[in-house]
C-alpha positions in Angstrom: -53.9 24.5 148.9 -53.0 22.4 145.6 -50.0 23.4 145.6 -49.3 23.8 149.0 -49.6 19.9 150.0 -48.5 19.1 146.6 -52.2 17.3 145.6 -51.1 17.0 142.0 -49.7 14.6 140.0 -49.9 11.0 141.7 -51.6 12.8 144.5 -54.4 14.5 142.2 -56.8 11.8 143.7 -56.7 13.8 147.3 -58.6 17.1 146.2 -62.1 15.1 145.1 -61.7 13.0 148.0 -61.6 15.6 150.0 -64.9 17.1 148.8 -66.2 13.3 148.9 -65.4 13.2 152.6 -67.3 16.3 153.2 -70.3 14.8 152.1 -69.7 11.7 154.3 -69.8 14.3 156.6 -73.3 15.5 155.7 -74.6 12.0 155.5 -73.5 11.4 159.2 -75.2 14.3 159.9 -78.2 13.7 158.5 -78.7 10.5 160.4 -77.9 12.0 164.0 -79.3 15.6 163.5 -82.7 14.7 164.0 -81.9 12.4 166.6 -80.4 14.5 168.7 -83.1 17.2 168.5 -85.5 14.5 169.2 -83.5 13.9 172.4 -82.3 17.4 173.5 -84.5 20.0 171.6 -84.5 22.0 168.7 -82.9 24.9 169.7 -79.9 23.5 171.6 -79.3 21.0 169.0 -79.4 23.8 166.5 -77.2 26.2 168.4 -74.4 23.5 168.8 -74.2 22.1 165.4 -73.9 26.1 164.0 -70.9 26.4 166.7 -69.8 23.1 165.1 -69.6 24.2 161.6 -68.1 27.8 162.9 -65.6 26.4 165.2 -64.4 23.4 163.1 -64.2 25.8 159.7 -62.3 28.5 162.0 -59.9 25.4 163.1 -59.1 24.7 159.1 -57.6 27.7 159.1 -54.3 26.7 161.4 -54.5 23.2 159.3 -50.9 21.7 158.8 -51.7 19.2 156.6 -53.9 17.7 153.8 -55.3 15.0 156.3 -55.8 17.2 159.0 -57.9 19.5 156.7 -60.1 16.9 155.5 -60.7 15.3 159.0 -62.0 18.7 160.1 -63.3 19.6 156.7 -65.9 16.3 157.5 -67.0 17.7 160.9 -67.6 21.0 159.4 -70.2 18.6 156.7 -71.9 16.9 159.8 -72.2 20.5 161.4 -73.4 22.0 158.3 -76.4 19.5 157.3 -77.4 19.1 161.1 -77.9 22.8 161.5 -80.1 23.0 158.2 -82.4 20.0 159.2 -83.1 21.3 162.4 -83.5 24.6 161.5 -86.3 23.3 159.1 -87.8 21.3 161.4 -87.9 24.4 164.1 -89.1 26.6 161.1 -91.9 24.2 160.2 -93.0 23.3 164.2 -93.1 27.0 165.1 -95.1 28.8 162.2 -98.3 28.2 161.1 -99.7 26.0 158.1 -100.6 29.5 156.2 -96.4 30.4 155.9 -94.8 26.9 155.9 -94.4 27.2 152.1 -93.2 30.5 152.2 -90.7 29.6 155.0 -89.7 26.6 153.3 -89.1 28.1 149.5 -88.5 32.0 149.8 -87.6 31.8 153.8 -85.2 29.2 153.7 -83.9 28.4 149.9 -83.7 32.2 148.8 -81.4 33.2 151.9 -79.1 29.8 150.9 -79.2 31.3 147.3 -77.4 34.5 148.4 -75.1 32.9 150.6 -73.8 30.9 147.4 -73.7 34.4 145.4 -71.5 35.7 148.0 -69.3 33.0 147.8 -67.9 33.6 144.5 -67.8 37.5 145.1 -65.6 36.8 148.3 -63.3 33.9 146.7 -62.5 36.3 143.8 -61.3 39.4 146.5 -59.6 36.7 148.8 -57.4 34.4 146.9 -55.2 33.4 150.2 -57.4 30.0 151.1 -56.9 30.9 155.1 -58.2 34.3 154.8 -61.1 33.4 152.6 -62.0 30.7 155.4 -61.8 33.0 157.7 -63.8 35.7 155.7 -66.6 32.8 155.3 -66.1 31.6 159.1 -66.9 35.2 160.4 -70.2 35.8 160.0 -71.3 32.7 162.1 -70.3 34.5 165.1 -73.5 37.1 164.1 -76.1 34.1 164.9 -74.8 34.6 168.5 -77.7 37.1 169.3 -80.5 34.6 167.7 -80.3 32.4 171.0 -82.2 35.4 172.4 -84.9 35.9 169.7 -85.4 32.1 168.2 -88.1 30.2 170.5 -87.9 26.6 171.2 -90.5 24.6 169.7 -93.6 24.5 171.4 -94.3 21.1 169.9 -91.2 19.5 171.3 -91.6 21.1 174.9 -95.4 19.6 174.3 -94.0 16.3 173.6 -91.7 16.4 177.0 -94.6 17.6 179.1 -93.2 20.8 179.5 -96.3 22.7 179.2 -95.5 25.8 181.0 -92.8 26.7 178.6 -94.8 25.7 175.8 -97.4 28.3 177.2 -95.1 31.1 177.5 -93.8 31.0 174.1 -97.2 30.3 172.6 -98.6 33.7 174.6 -96.0 35.8 173.6 -96.4 34.8 169.8 -100.1 35.4 170.1 -99.1 38.9 171.9 -96.8 39.9 169.1 -99.3 38.9 166.0 -101.9 40.5 168.0 -104.1 37.5 168.3 -105.8 37.3 171.8 -105.0 34.0 173.6 -107.5 31.6 175.3 -107.8 31.9 179.2 -106.6 28.4 179.3 -104.3 26.8 177.0 -103.9 23.4 178.5 -105.8 21.8 180.9 -103.3 20.5 183.3 -105.5 18.7 185.1 -106.4 15.9 182.3 -102.6 16.4 181.2 -101.0 15.2 184.8 -101.6 11.6 184.5 -100.3 11.7 181.2 -96.5 10.7 180.6 -94.7 11.8 177.6 -92.4 8.9 177.8 -95.9 6.5 177.1 -95.7 8.2 173.8 -94.6 5.1 171.2 -91.0 6.1 169.7 -90.4 6.2 166.4 -87.8 4.1 164.6 -86.5 4.1 161.0 -88.4 1.0 160.5 -91.8 2.6 161.2 -91.2 4.4 157.3 -91.5 0.7 155.9 -93.9 -0.6 157.9 -97.2 -0.7 155.9 -97.0 -0.9 152.3 -98.7 3.0 151.6 -96.2 4.4 153.8 -93.0 2.4 152.5 -94.4 3.1 149.2 -93.9 6.9 150.0 -90.6 6.7 151.6 -88.8 4.7 148.9 -90.2 7.3 146.4 -88.6 10.2 148.5 -85.4 8.6 149.3 -85.1 8.3 145.2 -86.4 11.6 144.4 -83.7 13.1 147.0 -80.8 10.9 145.8 -81.6 12.2 142.0 -82.1 15.6 142.8 -78.7 15.9 144.9 -77.1 14.1 142.4 -78.2 16.4 139.5 -77.5 19.7 141.8 -74.0 19.2 143.4 -73.4 17.3 139.9 -73.7 20.9 137.9 -73.1 22.8 140.9 -69.3 21.3 141.4 -68.8 21.0 138.0 -68.6 24.6 137.3 -64.8 25.0 137.5 -64.7 22.4 134.1 -67.3 24.8 132.4 -65.7 27.5 129.7 -65.4 31.1 130.5 -64.7 32.6 134.3 -65.1 30.0 137.1 -65.9 33.1 139.8 -69.0 34.4 136.9 -70.1 30.5 136.1 -69.9 30.1 140.3 -72.0 33.3 140.3 -74.5 32.4 137.7 -75.2 29.1 138.6 -76.3 30.5 142.2 -78.6 33.5 140.7 -80.6 31.3 138.7 -82.0 29.2 141.8 -83.5 32.9 142.9 -86.2 32.8 140.2 -86.6 29.1 140.4 -87.3 29.0 144.2 -90.1 32.0 143.4 -91.7 29.2 140.6 -91.3 26.5 143.2 -93.1 29.1 145.7 -95.9 29.9 142.9 -96.4 26.0 142.0 -96.9 25.2 145.4 -99.4 27.6 145.9 -101.4 26.7 142.9 -100.7 23.1 142.0 -100.6 19.6 143.6 -97.1 18.5 144.8 -97.1 15.5 142.3 -97.5 17.5 139.2 -95.2 20.6 140.3 -92.6 17.6 141.6 -93.0 15.4 137.9 -93.0 18.9 136.4 -89.6 20.5 137.7 -88.1 17.0 137.3 -89.2 16.7 133.4 -87.9 19.5 133.1 -84.6 19.9 134.5 -83.9 16.1 133.1 -85.1 17.3 129.6 -82.3 19.9 129.4 -79.6 18.1 130.7 -80.2 15.7 127.9 -80.9 18.6 125.3 -77.0 20.0 126.5 -75.6 16.5 125.0 -77.0 18.4 121.6 -74.9 21.1 122.0 -71.5 20.9 119.5 -68.2 21.0 121.6 
């Protein structure tokens, strides 16, 4: 790719800019995905954004210039983070509180790590970048049958006043889990005068409306910022490490599996603040100790 579009010498700045613009797409997707899923439904936006990610990844194969590839890559970034965010919301709204920790750690994150582990394996055996993109895009088609398996969020349906649809999903879930559902789930007589449009619409400024919520919001933003800088800084630097780049990338992915298992165990047994501060101190300390390693 670098040689095909001459991304060397005075144009070597274009290669890292491509990655940066991908994360610009991630930033845009992070802003719009939640708003879209609130408006049009979790399931609809989940599959729409998966289609965007898969479709525009496929179009990248036919890129005729660096500019075309980069624009498509930005859109792929929007789709990638959007379906991640919406899938996370949909999962937490459908699942009960007893399994939400497992879903958010062993469920979501370990499968992310497995996909990460497959990436260097694919790249090792498929050296042509167009064929590699094709191989990485095709698995997205296997998500199509999930449309008939994954339900809409009953919580979202209830917020829209669509109680009959929510009741069908809840009763089906109860039947699958072998739990007897009550004869009446929603008292329609009490709810018929309630309009979902009368709900107070939340806006971004609501995250800073009180001192306590503002403190939590600011801390969460900072923690996500620092964690993302550290995570992607380490992940994207693997080509610069000593040794085989494919093995380094694979090991970087493998180590995430025990990390997610440890996170699951910590979240089950310790308060959140201790788990969070402990892992941040551990990660930050190790990165600092790397400076002591002789060149």
